[in-house]
N, C-alpha and C positions, 0 to 999 in steps of 0.2 A: 266570418266577415269578408273574406276574399270572394266568396260566392256572391254575396250581395253587391259588391263592387263590380264584379263581372256582369251581373244581371243589369245593373243600372247603365253600365257602359254599353251593353247590347241594345237596350231600349233607346238610349240617346243616339246611337249609331243608326237605328232604324229611322228616327226623325230626320237625320241628315240625308240618308239614302233616299227618302221620299220627298226631299226638298221642303220639309215642314220647318217652321220656326221653332227653335228650341224653347221649352218652357223656362221661365225665370225660376231660380231656386226658391223664391218665396211663394211661387205658385204651386209647388209640388206638395201634395198632402200625403199620399201613400203609394207604395210600390208593392203590388201583391203578385204572387205566383200561384196559380191554380192549374193543376193537371198539366204542368209544363208550359203554360202560357203566362206571359208577363203582362200585367196591366199597370199603367201609370195613371193615377188620378190626380187632377189638379183642381184648384178652386175656380 
């Protein structure tokens, strides 16, 4: 579970670093990791 927390924290930090608006919690659908890349899908 700690790894999932760290992954989500990393994704959200990338949003902040790029100056993008953070997604609302209700907009988040899935967080996936494929071959070391994290993808955040929203509605």
